[in-house]
mmJSON file of the N, C-alpha and C atoms, coordinates in Angstrom:
{"data_MODEL":{"atom_site":{
"group_PDB":["ATOM","ATOM","ATOM","ATOM","ATOM","ATOM","ATOM","ATOM","ATOM","ATOM","ATOM","ATOM","ATOM","ATOM","ATOM","ATOM","ATOM","ATOM","ATOM","ATOM","ATOM","ATOM","ATOM","ATOM","ATOM","ATOM","ATOM","ATOM","ATOM","ATOM","ATOM","ATOM","ATOM","ATOM","ATOM","ATOM","ATOM","ATOM","ATOM","ATOM","ATOM","ATOM","ATOM","ATOM","ATOM","ATOM","ATOM","ATOM","ATOM","ATOM","ATOM","ATOM","ATOM","ATOM","ATOM","ATOM","ATOM","ATOM","ATOM","ATOM","ATOM","ATOM","ATOM","ATOM","ATOM","ATOM","ATOM","ATOM","ATOM","ATOM","ATOM","ATOM","ATOM","ATOM","ATOM","ATOM","ATOM","ATOM","ATOM","ATOM","ATOM","ATOM","ATOM","ATOM","ATOM","ATOM","ATOM","ATOM","ATOM","ATOM","ATOM","ATOM","ATOM","ATOM","ATOM","ATOM","ATOM","ATOM","ATOM","ATOM","ATOM","ATOM","ATOM","ATOM","ATOM","ATOM","ATOM","ATOM","ATOM","ATOM","ATOM","ATOM","ATOM","ATOM","ATOM","ATOM","ATOM","ATOM","ATOM","ATOM","ATOM","ATOM","ATOM","ATOM","ATOM","ATOM","ATOM","ATOM","ATOM","ATOM","ATOM","ATOM","ATOM","ATOM","ATOM","ATOM","ATOM","ATOM","ATOM","ATOM","ATOM","ATOM","ATOM","ATOM","ATOM","ATOM","ATOM","ATOM","ATOM","ATOM","ATOM","ATOM","ATOM","ATOM","ATOM","ATOM","ATOM","ATOM","ATOM","ATOM","ATOM","ATOM","ATOM","ATOM","ATOM","ATOM","ATOM","ATOM","ATOM","ATOM","ATOM","ATOM","ATOM","ATOM"],
"id":[1,2,3,4,5,6,7,8,9,10,11,12,13,14,15,16,17,18,19,20,21,22,23,24,25,26,27,28,29,30,31,32,33,34,35,36,37,38,39,40,41,42,43,44,45,46,47,48,49,50,51,52,53,54,55,56,57,58,59,60,61,62,63,64,65,66,67,68,69,70,71,72,73,74,75,76,77,78,79,80,81,82,83,84,85,86,87,88,89,90,91,92,93,94,95,96,97,98,99,100,101,102,103,104,105,106,107,108,109,110,111,112,113,114,115,116,117,118,119,120,121,122,123,124,125,126,127,128,129,130,131,132,133,134,135,136,137,138,139,140,141,142,143,144,145,146,147,148,149,150,151,152,153,154,155,156,157,158,159,160,161,162,163,164,165,166,167,168,169,170,171,172,173,174],
"type_symbol":["N","C","C","N","C","C","N","C","C","N","C","C","N","C","C","N","C","C","N","C","C","N","C","C","N","C","C","N","C","C","N","C","C","N","C","C","N","C","C","N","C","C","N","C","C","N","C","C","N","C","C","N","C","C","N","C","C","N","C","C","N","C","C","N","C","C","N","C","C","N","C","C","N","C","C","N","C","C","N","C","C","N","C","C","N","C","C","N","C","C","N","C","C","N","C","C","N","C","C","N","C","C","N","C","C","N","C","C","N","C","C","N","C","C","N","C","C","N","C","C","N","C","C","N","C","C","N","C","C","N","C","C","N","C","C","N","C","C","N","C","C","N","C","C","N","C","C","N","C","C","N","C","C","N","C","C","N","C","C","N","C","C","N","C","C","N","C","C","N","C","C","N","C","C"],
"label_atom_id":["N","CA","C","N","CA","C","N","CA","C","N","CA","C","N","CA","C","N","CA","C","N","CA","C","N","CA","C","N","CA","C","N","CA","C","N","CA","C","N","CA","C","N","CA","C","N","CA","C","N","CA","C","N","CA","C","N","CA","C","N","CA","C","N","CA","C","N","CA","C","N","CA","C","N","CA","C","N","CA","C","N","CA","C","N","CA","C","N","CA","C","N","CA","C","N","CA","C","N","CA","C","N","CA","C","N","CA","C","N","CA","C","N","CA","C","N","CA","C","N","CA","C","N","CA","C","N","CA","C","N","CA","C","N","CA","C","N","CA","C","N","CA","C","N","CA","C","N","CA","C","N","CA","C","N","CA","C","N","CA","C","N","CA","C","N","CA","C","N","CA","C","N","CA","C","N","CA","C","N","CA","C","N","CA","C","N","CA","C","N","CA","C","N","CA","C","N","CA","C","N","CA","C"],
"label_alt_id":[null,null,null,null,null,null,null,null,null,null,null,null,null,null,null,null,null,null,null,null,null,null,null,null,null,null,null,null,null,null,null,null,null,null,null,null,null,null,null,null,null,null,null,null,null,null,null,null,null,null,null,null,null,null,null,null,null,null,null,null,null,null,null,null,null,null,null,null,null,null,null,null,null,null,null,null,null,null,null,null,null,null,null,null,null,null,null,null,null,null,null,null,null,null,null,null,null,null,null,null,null,null,null,null,null,null,null,null,null,null,null,null,null,null,null,null,null,null,null,null,null,null,null,null,null,null,null,null,null,null,null,null,null,null,null,null,null,null,null,null,null,null,null,null,null,null,null,null,null,null,null,null,null,null,null,null,null,null,null,null,null,null,null,null,null,null,null,null,null,null,null,null,null,null],
"label_comp_id":["MET","MET","MET","PRO","PRO","PRO","LYS","LYS","LYS","GLY","GLY","GLY","ILE","ILE","ILE","LYS","LYS","LYS","PRO","PRO","PRO","VAL","VAL","VAL","ILE","ILE","ILE","ASN","ASN","ASN","ASN","ASN","ASN","THR","THR","THR","ILE","ILE","ILE","GLN","GLN","GLN","GLU","GLU","GLU","ALA","ALA","ALA","ARG","ARG","ARG","GLN","GLN","GLN","TYR","TYR","TYR","GLY","GLY","GLY","LYS","LYS","LYS","ALA","ALA","ALA","THR","THR","THR","ALA","ALA","ALA","ASN","ASN","ASN","TYR","TYR","TYR","TYR","TYR","TYR","GLY","GLY","GLY","TYR","TYR","TYR","ARG","ARG","ARG","VAL","VAL","VAL","ILE","ILE","ILE","ALA","ALA","ALA","LYS","LYS","LYS","THR","THR","THR","GLY","GLY","GLY","ALA","ALA","ALA","TYR","TYR","TYR","VAL","VAL","VAL","GLY","GLY","GLY","THR","THR","THR","VAL","VAL","VAL","PHE","PHE","PHE","VAL","VAL","VAL","TYR","TYR","TYR","VAL","VAL","VAL","MET","MET","MET","ASN","ASN","ASN","GLY","GLY","GLY","ILE","ILE","ILE","LYS","LYS","LYS","LEU","LEU","LEU","GLU","GLU","GLU","ALA","ALA","ALA","MET","MET","MET","MET","MET","MET","LYS","LYS","LYS","PHE","PHE","PHE"],
"label_asym_id":["A","A","A","A","A","A","A","A","A","A","A","A","A","A","A","A","A","A","A","A","A","A","A","A","A","A","A","A","A","A","A","A","A","A","A","A","A","A","A","A","A","A","A","A","A","A","A","A","A","A","A","A","A","A","A","A","A","A","A","A","A","A","A","A","A","A","A","A","A","A","A","A","A","A","A","A","A","A","A","A","A","A","A","A","A","A","A","A","A","A","A","A","A","A","A","A","A","A","A","A","A","A","A","A","A","A","A","A","A","A","A","A","A","A","A","A","A","A","A","A","A","A","A","A","A","A","A","A","A","A","A","A","A","A","A","A","A","A","A","A","A","A","A","A","A","A","A","A","A","A","A","A","A","A","A","A","A","A","A","A","A","A","A","A","A","A","A","A","A","A","A","A","A","A"],
"label_entity_id":["1","1","1","1","1","1","1","1","1","1","1","1","1","1","1","1","1","1","1","1","1","1","1","1","1","1","1","1","1","1","1","1","1","1","1","1","1","1","1","1","1","1","1","1","1","1","1","1","1","1","1","1","1","1","1","1","1","1","1","1","1","1","1","1","1","1","1","1","1","1","1","1","1","1","1","1","1","1","1","1","1","1","1","1","1","1","1","1","1","1","1","1","1","1","1","1","1","1","1","1","1","1","1","1","1","1","1","1","1","1","1","1","1","1","1","1","1","1","1","1","1","1","1","1","1","1","1","1","1","1","1","1","1","1","1","1","1","1","1","1","1","1","1","1","1","1","1","1","1","1","1","1","1","1","1","1","1","1","1","1","1","1","1","1","1","1","1","1","1","1","1","1","1","1"],
"label_seq_id":[1,1,1,2,2,2,3,3,3,4,4,4,5,5,5,6,6,6,7,7,7,8,8,8,9,9,9,10,10,10,11,11,11,12,12,12,13,13,13,14,14,14,15,15,15,16,16,16,17,17,17,18,18,18,19,19,19,20,20,20,21,21,21,22,22,22,23,23,23,24,24,24,25,25,25,26,26,26,27,27,27,28,28,28,29,29,29,30,30,30,31,31,31,32,32,32,33,33,33,34,34,34,35,35,35,36,36,36,37,37,37,38,38,38,39,39,39,40,40,40,41,41,41,42,42,42,43,43,43,44,44,44,45,45,45,46,46,46,47,47,47,48,48,48,49,49,49,50,50,50,51,51,51,52,52,52,53,53,53,54,54,54,55,55,55,56,56,56,57,57,57,58,58,58],
"pdbx_PDB_ins_code":[null,null,null,null,null,null,null,null,null,null,null,null,null,null,null,null,null,null,null,null,null,null,null,null,null,null,null,null,null,null,null,null,null,null,null,null,null,null,null,null,null,null,null,null,null,null,null,null,null,null,null,null,null,null,null,null,null,null,null,null,null,null,null,null,null,null,null,null,null,null,null,null,null,null,null,null,null,null,null,null,null,null,null,null,null,null,null,null,null,null,null,null,null,null,null,null,null,null,null,null,null,null,null,null,null,null,null,null,null,null,null,null,null,null,null,null,null,null,null,null,null,null,null,null,null,null,null,null,null,null,null,null,null,null,null,null,null,null,null,null,null,null,null,null,null,null,null,null,null,null,null,null,null,null,null,null,null,null,null,null,null,null,null,null,null,null,null,null,null,null,null,null,null,null],
"Cartn_x":[5.352,4.83,4.922,4.009,4.088,5.23,5.7,6.883,6.568,5.355,5.006,4.7,4.909,4.55,5.64,6.862,7.972,7.72,7.25,6.978,5.928,4.936,3.899,4.499,5.42,6.129,6.948,7.632,8.459,7.63,6.474,5.582,5.004,4.692,4.086,5.134,6.395,7.445,7.6,7.598,7.688,6.546,5.318,4.152,4.257,4.744,4.859,5.895,6.948,7.965,7.346,6.386,5.734,4.68,3.804,2.608,2.627,3.665,3.734,3.237,2.251,1.81,1.081,1.062,0.41,0.025,-1.032,-1.416,-1.689,-1.563,-1.855,-2.346,-3.198,-3.727,-3.165,-2.798,-2.255,-2.764,-3.795,-4.339,-4.446,-5.137,-5.377,-4.312,-3.193,-2.168,-2.341,-2.096,-2.152,-0.745,-0.292,0.998,0.766,1.299,1.139,2.518,2.693,3.945,3.77,4.627,4.586,5.994,6.11,7.419,7.773,9.052,9.518,9.901,10.506,10.843,11.99,12.909,14.039,13.63,14.112,13.752,14.32,13.469,13.894,13.636,13.304,13.026,11.581,11.351,10.009,9.845,8.795,8.472,7.379,7.582,6.652,6.133,4.826,4.193,3.43,3.636,2.905,1.976,0.677,-0.351,-1.054,-1.362,-2.2,-3.414,-4.491,-5.649,-5.295,-5.321,-4.88,-3.519,-2.939,-1.627,-0.459,0.483,1.621,2.602,2.846,3.737,5.18,5.365,6.719,6.691,7.817,8.005,9.38,9.47,10.738,10.977,12.234,12.605,13.53,13.151,13.955,14.391],
"Cartn_y":[2.574,1.598,0.208,-0.687,-2.026,-2.837,-3.767,-4.573,-5.488,-5.98,-6.947,-6.335,-5.031,-4.368,-4.465,-4.825,-4.889,-5.874,-7.113,-7.994,-7.441,-6.734,-6.127,-5.052,-4.289,-3.247,-3.899,-4.963,-5.633,-6.222,-6.819,-7.374,-6.243,-5.141,-4.002,-3.441,-3.382,-2.885,-3.773,-5.11,-6.041,-5.899,-5.692,-5.488,-4.211,-3.137,-1.852,-1.939,-2.7,-2.848,-3.588,-4.453,-5.172,-4.369,-3.685,-3.059,-1.541,-0.899,0.581,1.187,0.558,1.048,-0.088,0.004,-1.007,-0.43,-0.967,-0.612,-1.848,-1.719,-2.784,-2.218,-2.98,-2.54,-3.494,-2.937,-3.772,-3.18,-3.717,-3.296,-1.796,-1.16,0.307,1.093,0.507,1.231,0.963,1.915,1.76,1.969,1.025,1.105,1.403,2.507,2.899,2.948,2.242,2.229,2.618,3.541,4.007,4.018,3.758,3.785,5.198,5.495,6.835,6.93,8.045,8.271,7.36,7.032,6.161,4.7,3.857,2.437,1.866,1.175,0.577,1.411,2.664,3.554,3.402,3.093,2.941,3.859,4.669,5.512,4.802,4.693,4.035,5.0,5.042,5.909,5.01,5.159,4.454,5.433,5.178,6.091,5.387,6.142,5.683,6.562,6.079,6.943,7.964,9.255,10.263,10.833,10.33,10.79,10.021,10.731,10.111,9.685,8.384,7.829,7.784,7.375,7.229,7.314,7.835,7.919,7.349,6.384,5.739,5.731,5.632,5.577,4.339,3.432,2.25,2.205],
"Cartn_z":[19.864,18.987,19.663,19.377,19.977,19.382,20.157,19.716,18.563,18.451,17.407,16.052,15.869,14.64,13.585,14.031,13.069,11.901,12.129,11.006,10.082,10.623,9.79,8.893,9.416,8.637,7.516,7.855,6.82,5.714,6.042,5.026,4.167,4.774,4.014,3.077,3.486,2.594,1.374,1.582,0.491,-0.488,0.047,-0.839,-1.627,-0.978,-1.69,-2.78,-2.589,-3.665,-4.851,-4.624,-5.718,-6.415,-5.618,-6.168,-6.158,-5.584,-5.589,-4.295,-3.639,-2.353,-1.619,-0.291,0.513,1.859,2.491,3.822,4.637,5.938,6.87,8.183,8.854,10.18,11.243,12.406,13.489,14.808,15.389,16.676,16.789,15.902,15.937,15.245,14.881,14.168,12.681,11.84,10.389,9.841,9.017,8.357,6.921,6.409,5.032,4.366,3.282,2.582,1.127,0.647,-0.724,-1.286,-2.571,-3.209,-3.569,-3.568,-3.923,-5.389,-5.763,-7.157,-7.594,-6.64,-6.968,-6.743,-7.602,-7.532,-6.203,-5.474,-4.219,-2.986,-3.127,-1.982,-1.577,-0.299,0.215,1.421,1.46,2.612,3.383,4.72,5.586,6.618,6.751,7.746,8.716,10.017,11.028,11.752,11.606,12.187,13.374,14.378,15.471,15.452,14.864,14.571,13.537,13.875,12.907,13.301,14.312,14.814,14.186,13.603,13.003,14.139,14.223,15.279,14.745,13.483,12.969,11.451,10.89,9.466,9.184,8.259,7.986,6.487,6.091,4.706,4.508,3.622,3.348,1.915],
"occupancy":[1.0,1.0,1.0,1.0,1.0,1.0,1.0,1.0,1.0,1.0,1.0,1.0,1.0,1.0,1.0,1.0,1.0,1.0,1.0,1.0,1.0,1.0,1.0,1.0,1.0,1.0,1.0,1.0,1.0,1.0,1.0,1.0,1.0,1.0,1.0,1.0,1.0,1.0,1.0,1.0,1.0,1.0,1.0,1.0,1.0,1.0,1.0,1.0,1.0,1.0,1.0,1.0,1.0,1.0,1.0,1.0,1.0,1.0,1.0,1.0,1.0,1.0,1.0,1.0,1.0,1.0,1.0,1.0,1.0,1.0,1.0,1.0,1.0,1.0,1.0,1.0,1.0,1.0,1.0,1.0,1.0,1.0,1.0,1.0,1.0,1.0,1.0,1.0,1.0,1.0,1.0,1.0,1.0,1.0,1.0,1.0,1.0,1.0,1.0,1.0,1.0,1.0,1.0,1.0,1.0,1.0,1.0,1.0,1.0,1.0,1.0,1.0,1.0,1.0,1.0,1.0,1.0,1.0,1.0,1.0,1.0,1.0,1.0,1.0,1.0,1.0,1.0,1.0,1.0,1.0,1.0,1.0,1.0,1.0,1.0,1.0,1.0,1.0,1.0,1.0,1.0,1.0,1.0,1.0,1.0,1.0,1.0,1.0,1.0,1.0,1.0,1.0,1.0,1.0,1.0,1.0,1.0,1.0,1.0,1.0,1.0,1.0,1.0,1.0,1.0,1.0,1.0,1.0,1.0,1.0,1.0,1.0,1.0,1.0],
"B_iso_or_equiv":[0.0,0.0,0.0,0.0,0.0,0.0,0.0,0.0,0.0,0.0,0.0,0.0,0.0,0.0,0.0,0.0,0.0,0.0,0.0,0.0,0.0,0.0,0.0,0.0,0.0,0.0,0.0,0.0,0.0,0.0,0.0,0.0,0.0,0.0,0.0,0.0,0.0,0.0,0.0,0.0,0.0,0.0,0.0,0.0,0.0,0.0,0.0,0.0,0.0,0.0,0.0,0.0,0.0,0.0,0.0,0.0,0.0,0.0,0.0,0.0,0.0,0.0,0.0,0.0,0.0,0.0,0.0,0.0,0.0,0.0,0.0,0.0,0.0,0.0,0.0,0.0,0.0,0.0,0.0,0.0,0.0,0.0,0.0,0.0,0.0,0.0,0.0,0.0,0.0,0.0,0.0,0.0,0.0,0.0,0.0,0.0,0.0,0.0,0.0,0.0,0.0,0.0,0.0,0.0,0.0,0.0,0.0,0.0,0.0,0.0,0.0,0.0,0.0,0.0,0.0,0.0,0.0,0.0,0.0,0.0,0.0,0.0,0.0,0.0,0.0,0.0,0.0,0.0,0.0,0.0,0.0,0.0,0.0,0.0,0.0,0.0,0.0,0.0,0.0,0.0,0.0,0.0,0.0,0.0,0.0,0.0,0.0,0.0,0.0,0.0,0.0,0.0,0.0,0.0,0.0,0.0,0.0,0.0,0.0,0.0,0.0,0.0,0.0,0.0,0.0,0.0,0.0,0.0,0.0,0.0,0.0,0.0,0.0,0.0],
"pdbx_formal_charge":[null,null,null,null,null,null,null,null,null,null,null,null,null,null,null,null,null,null,null,null,null,null,null,null,null,null,null,null,null,null,null,null,null,null,null,null,null,null,null,null,null,null,null,null,null,null,null,null,null,null,null,null,null,null,null,null,null,null,null,null,null,null,null,null,null,null,null,null,null,null,null,null,null,null,null,null,null,null,null,null,null,null,null,null,null,null,null,null,null,null,null,null,null,null,null,null,null,null,null,null,null,null,null,null,null,null,null,null,null,null,null,null,null,null,null,null,null,null,null,null,null,null,null,null,null,null,null,null,null,null,null,null,null,null,null,null,null,null,null,null,null,null,null,null,null,null,null,null,null,null,null,null,null,null,null,null,null,null,null,null,null,null,null,null,null,null,null,null,null,null,null,null,null,null],
"auth_seq_id":[1,1,1,2,2,2,3,3,3,4,4,4,5,5,5,6,6,6,7,7,7,8,8,8,9,9,9,10,10,10,11,11,11,12,12,12,13,13,13,14,14,14,15,15,15,16,16,16,17,17,17,18,18,18,19,19,19,20,20,20,21,21,21,22,22,22,23,23,23,24,24,24,25,25,25,26,26,26,27,27,27,28,28,28,29,29,29,30,30,30,31,31,31,32,32,32,33,33,33,34,34,34,35,35,35,36,36,36,37,37,37,38,38,38,39,39,39,40,40,40,41,41,41,42,42,42,43,43,43,44,44,44,45,45,45,46,46,46,47,47,47,48,48,48,49,49,49,50,50,50,51,51,51,52,52,52,53,53,53,54,54,54,55,55,55,56,56,56,57,57,57,58,58,58],
"auth_comp_id":["MET","MET","MET","PRO","PRO","PRO","LYS","LYS","LYS","GLY","GLY","GLY","ILE","ILE","ILE","LYS","LYS","LYS","PRO","PRO","PRO","VAL","VAL","VAL","ILE","ILE","ILE","ASN","ASN","ASN","ASN","ASN","ASN","THR","THR","THR","ILE","ILE","ILE","GLN","GLN","GLN","GLU","GLU","GLU","ALA","ALA","ALA","ARG","ARG","ARG","GLN","GLN","GLN","TYR","TYR","TYR","GLY","GLY","GLY","LYS","LYS","LYS","ALA","ALA","ALA","THR","THR","THR","ALA","ALA","ALA","ASN","ASN","ASN","TYR","TYR","TYR","TYR","TYR","TYR","GLY","GLY","GLY","TYR","TYR","TYR","ARG","ARG","ARG","VAL","VAL","VAL","ILE","ILE","ILE","ALA","ALA","ALA","LYS","LYS","LYS","THR","THR","THR","GLY","GLY","GLY","ALA","ALA","ALA","TYR","TYR","TYR","VAL","VAL","VAL","GLY","GLY","GLY","THR","THR","THR","VAL","VAL","VAL","PHE","PHE","PHE","VAL","VAL","VAL","TYR","TYR","TYR","VAL","VAL","VAL","MET","MET","MET","ASN","ASN","ASN","GLY","GLY","GLY","ILE","ILE","ILE","LYS","LYS","LYS","LEU","LEU","LEU","GLU","GLU","GLU","ALA","ALA","ALA","MET","MET","MET","MET","MET","MET","LYS","LYS","LYS","PHE","PHE","PHE"],
"auth_asym_id":["A","A","A","A","A","A","A","A","A","A","A","A","A","A","A","A","A","A","A","A","A","A","A","A","A","A","A","A","A","A","A","A","A","A","A","A","A","A","A","A","A","A","A","A","A","A","A","A","A","A","A","A","A","A","A","A","A","A","A","A","A","A","A","A","A","A","A","A","A","A","A","A","A","A","A","A","A","A","A","A","A","A","A","A","A","A","A","A","A","A","A","A","A","A","A","A","A","A","A","A","A","A","A","A","A","A","A","A","A","A","A","A","A","A","A","A","A","A","A","A","A","A","A","A","A","A","A","A","A","A","A","A","A","A","A","A","A","A","A","A","A","A","A","A","A","A","A","A","A","A","A","A","A","A","A","A","A","A","A","A","A","A","A","A","A","A","A","A","A","A","A","A","A","A"],
"auth_atom_id":["N","CA","C","N","CA","C","N","CA","C","N","CA","C","N","CA","C","N","CA","C","N","CA","C","N","CA","C","N","CA","C","N","CA","C","N","CA","C","N","CA","C","N","CA","C","N","CA","C","N","CA","C","N","CA","C","N","CA","C","N","CA","C","N","CA","C","N","CA","C","N","CA","C","N","CA","C","N","CA","C","N","CA","C","N","CA","C","N","CA","C","N","CA","C","N","CA","C","N","CA","C","N","CA","C","N","CA","C","N","CA","C","N","CA","C","N","CA","C","N","CA","C","N","CA","C","N","CA","C","N","CA","C","N","CA","C","N","CA","C","N","CA","C","N","CA","C","N","CA","C","N","CA","C","N","CA","C","N","CA","C","N","CA","C","N","CA","C","N","CA","C","N","CA","C","N","CA","C","N","CA","C","N","CA","C","N","CA","C","N","CA","C","N","CA","C","N","CA","C","N","CA","C"],
"pdbx_PDB_model_num":[1,1,1,1,1,1,1,1,1,1,1,1,1,1,1,1,1,1,1,1,1,1,1,1,1,1,1,1,1,1,1,1,1,1,1,1,1,1,1,1,1,1,1,1,1,1,1,1,1,1,1,1,1,1,1,1,1,1,1,1,1,1,1,1,1,1,1,1,1,1,1,1,1,1,1,1,1,1,1,1,1,1,1,1,1,1,1,1,1,1,1,1,1,1,1,1,1,1,1,1,1,1,1,1,1,1,1,1,1,1,1,1,1,1,1,1,1,1,1,1,1,1,1,1,1,1,1,1,1,1,1,1,1,1,1,1,1,1,1,1,1,1,1,1,1,1,1,1,1,1,1,1,1,1,1,1,1,1,1,1,1,1,1,1,1,1,1,1,1,1,1,1,1,1]
}}}
């Protein structure tokens, strides 16, 4: 993953906590964030095209 994608991930997490889900694009990468069943849990998926690059839980 590119080094500059971390701020994009952090902004997407904050949006998902407010709205339930959020997406962002960063130079061909797609960041998808969704809230989980527990309050405060956010799942983040980083896609490069159709390939899953990373999956994180916050």
